C-alpha positions in Angstrom: -55.0 3.4 -37.9 -57.9 3.0 -35.5 -57.8 -0.8 -36.0 -54.2 -1.0 -34.9 -54.9 1.1 -31.8 -57.7 -1.2 -30.7 -55.3 -4.1 -30.7 -52.8 -2.6 -28.3 -54.7 -3.7 -25.1 -54.9 -7.2 -26.6 -51.2 -7.3 -27.2 -50.5 -6.0 -23.7 -52.8 -8.7 -22.2 -51.0 -11.5 -24.1 -47.7 -10.1 -23.1 -48.6 -10.0 -19.4 -50.2 -13.5 -19.5 -47.2 -14.8 -21.4 -44.8 -13.3 -18.9 -46.7 -14.7 -15.9 -46.8 -18.1 -17.6 -43.1 -18.0 -18.2 -42.5 -17.0 -14.5 -44.8 -19.8 -13.2 -43.0 -22.3 -15.4 -39.6 -21.2 -14.1 -40.9 -21.6 -10.5 -42.2 -25.1 -11.4 -38.8 -26.1 -12.8 -37.0 -24.8 -9.7 -39.2 -26.6 -7.2 -38.9 -29.8 -9.2 -35.1 -29.5 -9.3 -35.0 -28.7 -5.6 -37.2 -31.7 -4.7 -34.9 -34.0 -6.9 -31.8 -32.8 -5.2 -33.4 -33.2 -1.7 -34.4 -36.7 -2.6 -30.8 -37.5 -3.7 -29.4 -36.0 -0.5 -31.7 -38.1 1.6 -30.8 -41.3 -0.3 -27.1 -40.6 0.4 -28.1 -40.8 4.1 -29.9 -44.1 3.5 -33.4 -42.7 3.7 -35.9 -43.3 0.9 -39.5 -42.2 0.4 -42.1 -44.3 -1.4 -45.9 -44.6 -1.5 -46.1 -46.5 1.7 -44.0 -44.0 3.7 -40.4 -43.5 4.6 -37.7 -46.3 4.7 -34.6 -45.8 6.8 -31.7 -48.2 6.3 -28.9 -49.0 8.6 -25.7 -48.0 6.9 -22.7 -50.3 7.3 -24.4 -53.1 9.3 -25.7 -56.4 8.0 -28.8 -58.0 9.5 -26.7 -60.5 11.4 -24.6 -57.8 13.0 -27.7 -55.8 14.0 -29.3 -58.9 15.6 -26.1 -59.7 17.5 -25.8 -56.2 18.9 -29.5 -56.2 20.0 -29.2 -59.6 21.6 -26.1 -58.6 23.5 -28.1 -55.7 25.0 -30.6 -58.1 26.4 
C-alpha cells in the first residue's frame, strides 16, 4: 500500500506535464492555422511574402498598361 501512495505525486506530475504539453500543442496548431489563413488572405490581395521580403503585384494591369499610364503623367 505504501508503494502505491508514493507513486501518486509522480502520476500527478505526469498528468500536469501532459496537460501543459497538450495545451501548448493546441496553441501551436492555432497559430500555424492563423498564419496560413493570413497568408492566403494577403495573396488574394496580390501581396506575397518570401525570403527576400514582400512582393506587391498590380492587380488587373499589364506591364504595358502600367508604363502607358506613368508616361502619360510625365
